[in-house]
N, C-alpha and C positions, 0 to 999 in steps of 0.2 A: 270462190275466187276463181279468175280467168287469167290464163297465161297464153299469149299467141292464139287465142280463139279456142283453147282447151280449157274445160272446166275441171277444177280442182277442189275436193271435198276435204276438211279436216275436221277432227274431234278437238275442238280446244278446252283443254280441261282447267284453264287458269293455273293459279298456284303463285305464292310470293316469291320466289326465288330466281335463280339463273334458269334461262330457257333450254329445253330439252326438245329436240324433234325426234319422233318415232318413225322408222319406216318400215313397213312390213315387206315380206318376200314376195316372190312370183305367185300369182294366184292366190293371194291372200288379201286381207283388208285391214283397215285402221282398228277395228273391233278387237282384233287378236291382243292388242296391247292394254285392253281395259283394265284388267287386274293390277297389271303393272303401273299404268299411268294414274289409276286412283291412289295409290300407294304414294307413288313419286310427287303427286300433285300437293301434298301436304307441305312440300318444303321447296318445290321447283315449279316454275311455269312450263307446263306440259302440253305438246300438241301432237297429235298423231295424224299422219296424212294418208288418205287413200290415193295411192300413186296413179298416174295415167293408165287408163286401161283396166283399172280395179275399181270395186266398190261403187261408191256414188259418184266417182270422178269420170270424166269422158271415157266412154266405152270403147270407141273406135278411132283412137287417134291415129292419124298418117304418120307422124314420127314417133317411133319407139327405139330410137337410138339411145346409147348411154347418155350422150351431151343433153337430149331432152329431158330424160329423168332428172339429171343435175340441174338443169335450168330451172325445173319445178322446184326443186329444193330451195333454191336461191329466190324464187318468186314467193314462197311461203314465208321465208325469213324477212324478206324485205317488206311484203305486204301486211305482215302482222308484227313488223317492228321488233322482231327477236335480236337482241343484242349478243352477239357472238355465242350462240347456241352450242350445246353439246349435241351431237348427232349419234343416234343409237339406232342401229338398222341390223335386221336378221336377213340371211340369206342373201338374195338380190338386192334388199333394200340396204343391206350392209355394205354391198359393192356399190350402190349409188352413193351412200354416206362417204365412203372411202374416196371415190372420185371426187367428190364435192370438196372434201377437206384437201385433197391433192391439188386442185385448180383454183381454190378460193382460200388460201391458207389465213388470210387475215379475218375471214368471215367465221372461221370454226374454233371454238374453245377448246374441245376435246372430242374424240372418236371412239365409238364403242362398236366393236364388230361382234355380232352373234353368230355364230355358227357361218361365217362370212370370210373371205380371203382375197388373194390377188387374182386367183382365177384363172382359168383358161391355159391354153385352147382346149375347147372340148368339143370336137366336132359331132359326137352323137349326144350332146346335150338338148337341142332343140328335138330331135327325133323321140328321145326318151321321154321328154316332157309331153309331147304331142301324144304319144302312146299311152301314157298315165292318164292325161285328160280323155283320151277317148274311151278309156276303161269305166269312166263314171257311168253309172247306169241312170243318167238324166233323162226326165226329171225324176227327182227322189219323192216317194210318196209322202214323206214327212221329215220334217226336220231330225227327228230321233233317227230314222232309217239312214239320213245322210251321215249324221254323227257317227253311227256304228261302221258305216262303210268308209269313212275318212278316216279312222284310225281307233275309234272309240275313245272313251275317257276324256280328259281335258282338251286332247288334241283333236279329236273328232268334233267335240262340242264348239272348240274356238273356230275351226274351219266351218262347220255347218253355221255357225252365227252369221257368216257372211253371204248366205244364200238368201234369194228373194222368192216369193211365193207368187205365182201367175198361172193362169190355165191350169188350175187343179193340181199343180205340183211344185216342187221346189228346185229353183235353178241356179247356177253359178252366175254373179254378178260380174262376169268378163268373157271375152269372146277367146276361144281356143286358140285361133290363129294370132291374134294379138300377143298372147303369152309366148307361142313359139317364136314370133319375130323378135319379141322383147330379148331373147337370148342369141340373137344372130351373132352380135359382136363378140360374146364371151365364148362362142364357138369357135371364133376365127384366131383370136390371140390372147395372150397372157397380158396381165396389167402390173407388171413388176415396176415399171418406170414409175407409175402413179404411185405405187405403195412407197417408193423411195423418196417421192416428194412430199409425202404428209409429214408434216412439221410439229402437230400438235400432239398433247398426251393421248395414248391410245391404250384400250383396254381390249384385248381379244377373248371371247368367252365361248369355249367349244363343248360339246356335247361329247360324253363317253363314248358313244357310238355316232362319231362325227361324220359329215358329208366331207369334211375338209382333209384330203390326204396328209397323212403324217409329215411327209417331207416338204409338203407346201407349208404347213404351219412352222415347222422347223427353219425353213430357208426366209419366212417372214421374220422369225425373231432373229435370225442372223443378220438380215439386212438392216432391220431397225432394233438393236438390242436393248434400247430403252423401253420397248413396248412390254406392257403388263400382259400376262395371259394366265388363264385359268381353265379348268375342265370341270364340270359338274357331273359327278357320278350318276349313274342310272338313267341318263337322259339321251333322247335322239335329237335329230335335226330340228324339231321345233321344241327345243327346250324352254322357250319363253311361255309357251302355254304349258308346259309340263311342270316347271318349277319357278313359277314367277316370284315366289317369296326368296328363294335363294338368289336370283337374278337381281330382285329388288336390293338385298344386302350387299351383293357385289358391288352394283352400281353406286349405291349410296356411300360405300366405303372409297370407290374411286374418285367420286367427285368431291368427297370430303377431303381427301388428299391433294386435291387441285387447290383448294384454298390454302 
């Protein structure tokens, strides 16, 4: 589909029930959700989105503002006629989901933040991400070599699945500078105002070794005490790749509770 001249790609898993939209994190891709999406689609209508600048979507969008990411989510919901979906997002995808729920409260049935929070300000974020991406020895000689470099195990395999083969090597399907620019607003300010304006049922899923500071998580629950929260032992920031089975169980219980 196309919104405002920007191509957006989705993996539509179909499914018989309430719709769920899955949003990956920065430098990620929709395929990271494949294991979870396959399980969820037995009961729910599941759509995983390649967000702008990522995967099969537009690689060099001019606008990478938080508002543009949110408008893309709305476009996916509208064009696929998804009736009051639940939004599930990891990391920056969770942030996009939170902003969508805050600014379009009538559109979103429920919100799940996976290793995501109110965020910011984080002045070092763009520099840190840029440095991490610069450290990638691209092109990788093989997808297996990429998986080993990108964390090994299910995390490395999940990340490497988003690479493309060309010119005899394996390359990321995103532009480094687009990724850095996508963090510009998060570097400058926090989003507590938006968090407080989320009104739908919300589940926060954190890793044992979480990227979300403990104080931020505590403040989120203090400001919205009806929020459900859980931590998955033995996991890191990419817990959706490390433990998709546990995450599926958590999401299924949460969604069953909404009924």
